[in-house]
C-alpha angles and dihedrals in degrees: 000000000000116000119255093240092048091052090047092054094044091053093045094047093049092045090055089061091064109017142026111262109209103167137025123179135178121202122197119191107228101222105030097033091224110160130214130184126199121187118188121203143165141182113295095238098054121105127221130301087053107223093186120041144144135217122209114196140172136170140205121210118222093267093051090047094051095043091049088057098046104019114168112196091204092058113115093201113125118228135152108265094179120105124206112221111197124202121198118186111199107209116214120264101241133186116229094005121121104157097100093119090055090054091048093048090051091053091048090051096045097041107030094157091064094064092208125197126210114221122194120202121191115216116211117181129164101233100026132073110264114251147165132250123198133206131187111211131190136150144205124219101213123199127207094265093054092046088064095043114092092197089065090062093044091051091047094052095040088057092045093049090048091052093047091047090051092050091046094051091052095047103031096108092049092045091054091048097044103035111027103030092088092051095057116098112230096181096098 
């Protein structure tokens, strides 16, 4: 089984070929020693704050972590060597835009093997107008052979960058109006 840190670096290195990685975090549960990695990325041409981004995450439970460190190929012990890699695309929060379902249906049609799910989160704050945030979520169950294959990572991030680019092209005007309008200086 591939080590946690090696998988983390393979994912981050491959992601950098297609997207801008702006955050990478590792979480270790204190008592069980389960490990989780979250890598946040966006399109290279977006400015901060990143209105459209994605998070790729995976985790190892304590048994996977220990067996990845001292794996004995002759061991007859059964354990799950597959790793689930989750992808969450955070859609931009946009004013006056209600075509999220059309974007999602286009992704489902163009990438049927991903089996994506659209998640709607309602935001309720006291001093701010209530709103909705949307996420598109899908995952890969990756076997040992794929974990060692660099083309798997390239294919995964090529798909992700294509999806993000498609979403960005459809929402660019609304992103500029909702996100960057306040940053422009009108004094000239």
